[in-house]
C-alpha positions in Angstrom: 0.0 0.0 0.0 1.1 3.4 -0.8 1.0 6.4 1.6 -1.8 7.9 -0.5 -3.9 4.8 -0.2 -3.3 4.7 3.6 -4.3 8.3 3.9 -7.4 7.7 1.7 -8.4 4.7 3.8 -8.0 6.7 7.0 -10.1 9.6 5.5 -12.8 7.2 4.5 -12.9 5.7 8.0 -13.4 9.2 9.4 -16.2 9.8 7.0 -17.8 6.5 7.9 -17.6 7.3 11.6 -19.1 10.8 11.0 -21.9 9.3 8.9 -22.6 6.7 11.5 -22.8 9.3 14.2 -25.1 11.4 12.0 -27.3 8.4 11.4 -27.6 7.7 15.2 -28.5 11.3 15.8 -31.2 11.2 13.1 -32.6 7.9 14.4 -32.7 9.3 18.0 -34.4 12.5 16.7 -36.9 10.5 14.7 -37.7 8.3 17.8 -38.2 11.4 20.0 -40.5 13.0 17.4 -42.4 9.7 17.1 -42.8 9.5 20.9 -43.9 13.2 21.1 -46.5 12.6 18.3 -47.8 9.4 20.0 -48.1 11.4 23.3 -50.0 14.1 21.5 -52.2 11.6 19.8 -53.0 9.9 23.1 -53.9 13.2 24.7 -56.1 14.2 21.7 -57.8 10.8 21.8 -58.4 11.2 25.6 -59.9 14.7 25.0 -62.1 13.5 22.2 -63.4 10.6 24.4 -64.1 13.0 27.3 -65.9 15.4 24.9 -68.0 12.6 23.5 -69.0 11.5 27.0 -69.8 15.1 27.9 -71.9 15.5 24.8 -73.7 12.4 25.6 -74.4 13.5 29.2 -75.5 16.9 28.1 -77.8 15.4 25.4 -79.4 13.2 28.0 -79.8 16.2 30.4 -81.4 18.4 27.7 -83.9 15.7 26.7 -84.9 15.2 30.3 -85.7 18.9 30.8 -89.4 19.7 30.7 -90.3 22.5 28.4 -87.0 22.5 26.6 -87.3 23.5 22.9 -87.6 20.5 20.7 -88.5 18.3 23.7 -91.9 16.8 24.2 -92.6 17.8 27.8 -95.4 15.2 27.9 -93.1 12.4 26.8 -92.4 11.3 30.3 -96.1 11.3 31.2 -97.0 9.4 28.0 -94.3 6.8 28.5 -95.2 6.2 32.1 -97.5 3.3 32.9 -101.0 4.3 33.9 -101.4 4.5 37.7 -103.6 1.9 39.3 -106.9 3.7 39.9 -108.8 0.7 41.3 -109.7 2.7 44.4 -110.8 5.6 42.3 -113.0 3.4 40.1 -114.7 1.9 43.2 -115.4 5.3 44.6 -116.9 6.4 41.3 -119.2 3.3 41.2 -120.3 4.0 44.8 -121.2 7.6 43.9 -123.3 6.5 41.0 -125.4 4.2 43.3 
């Protein structure tokens, strides 16, 4: 080997070392960015789930409010079973006699 070849090999080894370090830095940066993005995604998903639950609860609260616009205030009365008026019916029959 000549002195020029040895110098060239030494220079190429330095370049390989520098490129390897750059690659490690890029991989580490990419991993950090991925972790940050995953964390942000997790937080956004959690906020979306909480917002969905809140919307559901508020929707149920609004539909249960009597006299609310767009809500049938008699819906609860209509859907409730008829009370047992046996005693009232007996009293009505007695009054007729």
